[in-house]
Backbone as numpy.savetxt, mean C-alpha at the origin, in Angstrom:
# Nx Ny Nz CAx CAy CAz Cx Cy Cz
9.13 -21.10 -4.94 8.32 -20.08 -4.98 9.10 -18.74 -5.08
9.45 -18.16 -6.21 10.29 -17.04 -6.40 9.57 -15.88 -6.88
9.70 -14.78 -6.18 9.12 -13.59 -6.40 10.15 -12.70 -7.22
9.65 -12.10 -8.24 10.50 -11.08 -8.86 11.25 -10.10 -8.10
12.46 -9.96 -8.26 13.29 -9.03 -7.45 12.76 -7.76 -7.36
12.36 -6.97 -8.47 11.80 -5.55 -8.22 10.50 -5.49 -7.46
9.68 -6.43 -7.88 8.19 -6.37 -7.10 8.66 -6.75 -5.62
9.09 -7.90 -5.43 9.36 -8.52 -3.92 10.10 -7.42 -3.03
11.14 -7.09 -3.79 11.91 -5.98 -2.84 11.13 -4.72 -2.55
10.35 -4.27 -3.49 9.52 -3.11 -3.26 8.58 -3.32 -2.23
7.98 -4.47 -2.02 7.07 -4.89 -1.21 7.60 -4.85 0.14
8.87 -5.72 0.22 9.61 -5.92 1.39 10.18 -4.71 2.06
10.33 -3.53 1.18 10.80 -2.48 1.87 10.08 -1.60 2.73
8.93 -1.45 2.58 8.12 -0.51 3.20 7.95 0.74 2.46
7.98 1.98 3.02 7.56 2.94 2.09 7.74 4.45 2.69
7.36 7.36 2.42 7.62 8.73 2.90 6.77 9.70 2.30
6.73 10.85 2.57 5.80 11.75 2.19 6.09 12.50 1.05
5.06 13.00 0.29 5.13 14.09 -0.82 4.36 15.25 -0.52
4.65 16.29 -1.15 3.77 17.31 -0.86 3.65 18.15 -2.22
2.63 18.97 -2.36 2.32 19.92 -3.46 1.55 19.43 -4.55
0.56 18.47 -4.60 -0.24 18.13 -5.43 -1.78 18.06 -5.13
-2.82 18.03 -5.92 -4.21 17.99 -5.53 -4.56 16.43 -4.82
-3.80 15.62 -5.25 -4.12 14.16 -4.76 -3.61 14.07 -3.21
-4.37 13.79 -2.46 -4.05 13.87 -0.92 -3.15 12.52 -0.66
-2.02 12.88 -0.13 -1.28 11.58 0.33 -1.69 11.11 1.75
-2.43 12.04 2.34 -2.67 11.55 3.72 -4.23 12.15 4.06
-5.09 11.30 4.53 -6.34 11.83 5.03 -6.82 11.29 6.33
-7.24 12.07 6.99 -7.71 11.53 8.50 -8.98 12.22 8.84
-9.96 11.20 9.12 -11.28 11.79 9.35 -11.70 11.53 11.01
-10.72 11.18 11.76 -11.17 10.93 13.13 -11.52 9.40 13.21
-11.92 8.84 14.61 -12.34 7.55 14.67 -13.27 7.00 13.67
-13.11 5.84 13.17 -13.92 5.45 12.07 -14.69 4.31 12.64
-16.11 4.30 12.64 -16.95 3.41 13.24 -16.91 2.05 12.25
-16.40 1.21 12.74 -16.27 -0.23 12.08 -15.94 -1.38 12.69
-16.57 -2.44 12.57 -16.29 -3.77 13.14 -15.83 -4.93 12.08
-16.11 -4.62 10.66 -15.82 -5.40 9.78 -15.07 -4.60 8.46
-14.35 -5.53 7.88 -13.77 -4.87 6.62 -13.44 -5.94 5.47
-13.31 -5.59 4.22 -12.61 -6.46 3.31 -11.99 -5.59 2.35
-11.26 -6.33 1.35 -10.30 -5.57 0.53 -11.07 -5.28 -0.81
-10.61 -4.31 -1.46 -11.25 -4.02 -2.79 -11.10 -5.10 -3.68
-11.78 -5.20 -4.71 -11.73 -6.37 -5.63 -10.31 -6.41 -6.20
-9.80 -7.55 -6.53 -8.39 -7.73 -7.02 -8.65 -7.44 -8.56
-8.04 -6.42 -9.00 -7.99 -5.92 -10.39 -6.95 -6.78 -11.23
-5.98 -7.53 -10.77 -4.91 -8.13 -11.38 -5.56 -9.05 -12.47
-6.64 -9.79 -12.09 -7.09 -10.87 -13.12 -7.77 -10.20 -14.27
-7.93 -8.86 -14.32 -8.43 -8.06 -15.46 -7.28 -7.58 -16.27
-6.21 -7.71 -15.77 -4.97 -7.39 -16.51 -3.99 -8.44 -17.03
-3.10 -8.03 -17.96 -2.07 -9.16 -18.28 -1.31 -9.50 -17.00
-0.85 -10.69 -16.99 0.01 -11.11 -15.85 1.43 -10.87 -16.24
2.07 -10.44 -15.22 3.69 -10.14 -15.50 4.36 -11.41 -14.93
5.66 -11.55 -15.12 6.37 -12.69 -14.65 6.49 -12.63 -13.06
6.08 -11.61 -12.55 6.01 -11.54 -11.02 5.04 -12.43 -10.43
5.32 -13.04 -9.31 4.34 -13.74 -8.50 3.68 -12.99 -7.52
2.90 -12.05 -8.06 2.25 -10.92 -7.08 1.40 -11.67 -6.15
0.77 -12.67 -6.60 -0.24 -13.12 -5.55 0.45 -13.56 -4.32
1.60 -14.06 -4.15 2.15 -14.30 -2.83 2.50 -12.99 -2.18
2.98 -11.86 -2.79 3.17 -10.70 -2.20 1.78 -10.10 -1.66
0.71 -10.19 -2.41 -0.46 -9.59 -1.96 -0.99 -10.56 -0.71
-0.49 -11.75 -0.79 -1.16 -12.55 0.41 -0.47 -11.93 1.72
0.89 -11.65 1.62 1.64 -11.29 2.70 1.11 -9.73 3.18
0.86 -8.87 2.25 0.27 -7.63 2.54 -1.01 -7.63 3.31
-1.94 -8.43 2.71 -3.18 -8.60 3.14 -3.19 -9.37 4.61
-2.29 -10.21 4.82 -2.17 -10.79 6.05 -1.65 -9.77 6.98
-0.82 -9.07 6.80 -0.33 -7.96 7.78 -1.40 -6.83 7.99
-2.09 -6.54 6.89 -3.22 -5.51 7.28 -4.30 -6.16 8.09
-4.83 -7.50 7.74 -5.78 -8.17 8.44 -5.31 -8.23 10.06
-4.29 -8.74 10.14 -3.65 -8.92 11.67 -3.61 -7.48 12.33
-3.36 -6.33 11.72 -3.18 -5.13 12.26 -4.62 -4.51 12.64
-5.39 -4.83 11.77 -6.96 -4.47 12.06 -7.57 -5.21 13.05
-7.17 -6.52 13.11 -7.83 -7.46 14.13 -7.27 -6.98 15.60
-6.15 -6.52 15.67 -5.67 -6.04 16.80 -6.38 -4.70 17.34
-7.02 -4.23 16.47 -7.81 -2.97 16.60 -9.30 -3.27 16.74
-9.73 -4.56 16.76 -11.07 -4.89 16.95 -11.85 -4.84 15.59
-11.31 -4.84 14.35 -11.97 -4.83 13.30 -11.50 -6.11 12.27
-12.63 -6.94 12.15 -12.44 -8.32 11.69 -12.71 -8.18 10.20
-11.87 -9.18 9.39 -11.99 -9.36 7.93 -13.35 -10.30 7.76
-14.15 -9.91 6.86 -15.32 -10.60 6.45 -15.88 -10.68 5.12
-16.64 -11.52 4.70 -17.08 -11.44 3.36 -18.56 -10.82 3.44
-18.98 -10.31 2.21 -20.31 -9.93 2.13 -20.36 -8.27 2.51
-21.39 -7.96 3.29 -21.44 -6.67 3.69 -20.62 -6.29 4.82
-19.85 -5.47 4.68 -18.92 -4.76 5.71 -18.97 -3.38 5.93
-18.30 -2.90 7.03 -18.36 -1.55 7.42 -17.47 -0.64 6.41
-16.27 -1.06 6.35 -15.29 -0.35 5.68 -14.44 -1.43 4.57
-13.96 -0.82 3.42 -13.12 -1.36 2.65 -11.80 -0.74 2.48
-10.77 -1.73 2.43 -9.30 -1.24 2.45 -8.58 -1.46 0.92
-8.16 -0.39 0.62 -7.34 -0.54 -0.61 -5.94 -0.21 -0.43
-5.11 -0.81 -1.29 -3.70 -0.37 -1.01 -3.13 -0.20 -2.49
-1.90 0.51 -2.36 -1.13 0.78 -3.63 0.26 0.66 -3.32
0.92 -0.06 -4.34 2.44 -0.13 -4.08 3.18 0.60 -5.11
4.01 1.50 -4.93 4.80 2.22 -5.81 6.08 2.06 -5.69
6.80 1.73 -6.83 8.36 1.16 -6.76 9.10 2.22 -7.57
10.07 2.70 -7.07 10.80 3.64 -7.81 12.51 3.72 -7.69
13.19 4.27 -8.53 14.40 4.29 -8.40 14.78 5.67 -9.02
16.23 6.13 -9.35 16.54 7.44 -9.77 15.92 7.86 -11.11
15.41 6.85 -11.86 15.02 6.88 -13.20 13.54 6.54 -13.32
13.05 5.69 -12.80 11.68 5.19 -13.38 10.86 4.82 -12.05
9.53 4.83 -11.97 8.54 4.54 -11.00 7.49 3.63 -11.65
6.97 2.69 -10.93 5.97 1.72 -11.25 4.99 1.79 -10.35
3.75 1.87 -10.61 2.59 1.58 -9.52 1.90 0.24 -9.81
1.65 -0.51 -8.85 0.98 -1.85 -8.68 -0.28 -1.60 -8.03
-1.47 -1.50 -8.68 -2.71 -1.15 -8.07 -3.66 -2.26 -8.12
-3.11 -3.43 -8.16 -4.15 -4.61 -8.15 -5.42 -4.29 -7.12
-5.09 -3.89 -5.98 -6.13 -3.77 -4.98 -6.44 -2.32 -4.61
-6.30 -1.48 -5.41 -6.52 0.00 -5.14 -7.79 0.37 -5.91
-8.30 -0.23 -6.79 -9.66 -0.01 -7.47 -9.48 1.05 -8.59
-10.63 1.18 -9.32 -10.61 1.97 -10.60 -10.85 3.50 -10.19
-10.19 4.46 -10.86 -10.52 5.72 -10.72 -10.22 6.37 -9.40
-9.25 5.96 -8.86 -8.92 6.33 -7.31 -7.62 7.13 -7.46
-7.06 7.75 -8.36 -6.07 8.63 -8.45 -4.54 7.86 -8.17
-4.52 6.57 -8.57 -3.26 5.95 -8.41 -2.19 6.63 -9.31
-2.41 7.10 -10.49 -1.62 7.56 -11.45 -0.84 8.92 -10.79
-1.97 9.68 -10.23 -1.29 10.98 -9.58 -0.44 10.71 -8.43
-0.63 9.61 -7.51 0.23 9.28 -6.45 1.49 8.76 -6.93
1.49 7.96 -8.04 2.70 7.51 -8.68 3.52 8.57 -9.09
2.83 9.58 -9.78 3.68 10.71 -10.20 4.11 11.58 -9.16
3.51 11.65 -8.00 4.16 12.40 -6.97 5.34 11.44 -6.60
5.31 10.34 -6.36 6.41 9.41 -5.95 7.50 9.56 -6.92
7.31 9.48 -8.21 8.31 9.59 -9.19 9.11 11.08 -8.95
8.48 11.98 -8.88 8.98 13.39 -8.61 9.86 13.42 -7.33
9.32 12.64 -6.21 10.26 12.53 -5.04 11.42 11.56 -5.34
11.25 10.46 -5.91 12.24 9.54 -6.10 13.40 10.03 -6.98
12.88 10.66 -8.29 13.72 10.86 -9.24 13.91 12.19 -9.69
13.01 13.12 -9.57 13.12 14.37 -10.08 13.82 15.45 -9.07
13.33 15.31 -7.82 13.60 16.34 -6.69 14.76 15.70 -5.79
15.06 14.33 -6.04 16.02 13.74 -5.08 17.41 14.25 -5.62
18.21 14.61 -4.76 19.66 15.25 -4.92 20.66 14.11 -4.76
20.23 12.77 -4.28 21.25 11.66 -4.15 21.82 11.20 -5.40
23.08 11.35 -5.87 23.53 10.81 -7.08 23.97 9.41 -6.97
23.82 8.78 -5.93 24.12 7.28 -5.91 22.62 6.57 -6.27
22.86 5.44 -7.04 21.69 4.56 -7.25 20.98 4.17 -6.05
19.60 4.32 -6.09 18.83 3.70 -5.01 17.40 3.13 -5.45
16.90 2.53 -4.64 15.53 1.98 -4.99 14.60 2.08 -3.68
13.34 2.58 -3.83 12.57 2.78 -2.78 11.03 2.11 -3.01
10.37 1.82 -2.12 9.09 1.51 -2.20 8.04 2.27 -1.39
6.90 2.44 -1.71 6.03 3.14 -1.21 4.71 2.31 -1.05
4.02 2.30 0.14 2.85 1.68 0.45 1.92 2.72 0.85
0.69 2.91 -0.14 -0.34 3.57 0.35 -1.36 2.88 0.64
-1.97 2.95 1.85 -3.32 2.39 2.47 -4.37 3.26 2.67
-5.58 3.10 2.08 -6.84 3.74 2.09 -7.84 2.86 2.79
-8.66 3.64 3.66 -9.91 2.80 4.34 -10.93 3.86 3.77
-11.96 3.11 3.16 -13.19 3.64 2.49 -14.39 3.26 3.05
-15.53 4.30 3.23 -16.64 3.70 3.68 -17.29 2.80 2.57
-17.92 1.55 3.27 -18.27 0.49 2.27 -19.33 0.74 1.43
-20.16 1.66 1.95 -21.47 2.00 1.29 -21.31 3.21 0.38
-20.68 4.38 0.73 -20.39 5.44 -0.03 -19.23 5.69 -0.75
-18.19 4.75 -0.32 -16.90 4.66 -0.83 -16.14 6.09 -0.51
-16.62 6.81 0.27 -16.03 8.02 0.83 -14.54 7.64 1.33
-13.46 8.23 1.05 -12.14 8.11 1.63 -12.12 8.45 3.06
-12.11 7.57 4.02 -12.01 8.00 5.50 -10.55 8.26 6.13
-9.62 7.50 5.40 -8.25 7.57 5.94 -7.43 7.06 4.73
-6.28 7.93 4.62 -5.17 7.62 3.64 -3.77 7.83 4.38
-3.01 6.96 4.11 -1.55 7.16 4.69 -0.64 6.50 4.14
0.42 6.83 4.13 1.56 6.06 3.27 2.92 5.92 4.15
3.77 5.19 3.70 5.16 5.16 4.30 5.89 4.82 3.03
7.37 5.30 3.03 8.43 5.06 2.09 9.44 4.49 2.63
10.24 3.52 2.09 11.38 2.94 2.70 12.26 2.55 1.67
13.62 2.27 1.75 14.38 1.74 0.88 14.26 0.37 0.56
14.44 -0.27 -0.66 14.14 -1.51 -0.87 15.42 -2.26 -0.59
15.13 -3.59 -0.03 16.15 -4.63 0.10 16.23 -5.76 -1.05
17.17 -5.92 -1.60 17.33 -6.73 -2.70 17.59 -8.33 -2.09
16.63 -9.16 -2.72 16.95 -10.56 -2.34 16.75 -10.97 -0.96
15.77 -9.98 -0.38 15.49 -10.53 1.12 14.82 -11.93 1.38
15.11 -12.62 2.20 14.53 -13.95 2.59 13.07 -13.51 2.87
12.16 -14.65 2.60 10.69 -14.61 2.82 10.49 -14.02 4.16
10.88 -14.32 5.21 10.90 -14.12 6.68 11.04 -12.65 6.75
12.24 -11.98 6.25 12.49 -10.61 6.33 11.49 -9.77 5.62
11.25 -10.32 4.42 10.15 -9.54 3.69 8.98 -9.48 4.39
8.43 -10.48 4.92 7.20 -10.51 5.80 7.28 -9.47 7.08
8.38 -9.57 7.72 8.63 -8.59 8.62 8.43 -7.29 8.24
9.22 -6.95 7.16 9.24 -5.54 6.66 7.92 -4.99 6.20
7.15 -5.93 5.71 5.71 -5.47 5.18 5.01 -5.19 6.51
5.06 -6.14 7.36 4.36 -5.93 8.65 4.78 -4.49 9.28
6.03 -4.25 9.36 6.44 -2.87 9.67 5.91 -1.78 9.10
5.89 -1.94 7.77 5.26 -0.93 6.77 3.92 -0.69 7.19
2.96 -1.78 7.15 1.84 -1.71 7.41 1.50 -1.11 8.83
2.21 -1.52 9.77 2.03 -1.00 11.15 2.37 0.46 11.22
3.27 0.90 10.53 3.65 2.30 10.50 2.62 3.22 9.67
1.99 2.47 8.56 1.07 3.34 8.03 -0.32 3.48 8.64
-0.48 2.30 9.43 -1.89 2.40 9.93 -1.72 2.68 11.49
-0.79 3.12 12.10 -0.47 3.41 13.44 -1.40 4.52 14.03
-1.82 5.51 13.29 -2.70 6.43 13.83 -4.26 6.16 13.49
-4.50 5.03 12.89 -5.99 4.53 12.47 -6.61 4.23 13.68
-7.69 5.13 14.11 -8.53 4.65 15.15 -10.00 4.34 14.86
-10.51 3.50 15.67 -11.89 3.07 15.37 -12.75 3.33 16.56
-13.97 3.63 16.33 -15.04 4.00 17.34 -15.65 2.78 17.68
-16.08 2.59 18.88 -16.93 1.38 19.37 -18.31 1.61 19.08
């Protein structure tokens, strides 16, 4: 079970902030009333498949998010739920940036977020050394109105060829950091 270096490393890395565009990189609405959640529909089956084994990486991310929300008293469920969770991965280096939006949904400004990341990674970055960074954006949406209730992100350097256990730990750290200020009302 081998995951493509660029994709696996990006996810394993974790994720920093941008400023100066109309697409919000952070949204906080106060405590969210929710007891159940599920993820937005997987869009990857609607697109051509890359050589990457994204399914395994998505499973790791979703487990980390599920575990984090369970610790806050919000259970993953099928059917009618209180909130939906969407996430976007953005992978970049000094030259190019790629967004992996399989669980981010349609019409949700992923291109603008990737553009912001590219500006931070490649345009505004003064570091002359080669680098790779990954950004994880997590949104929490009202399941009925699809109103954005919370958006946060984290950016971290990418680790190349990290073992699965290290990758899982880095993803959990990135999820925990991204969702640390998320509060739920009882």
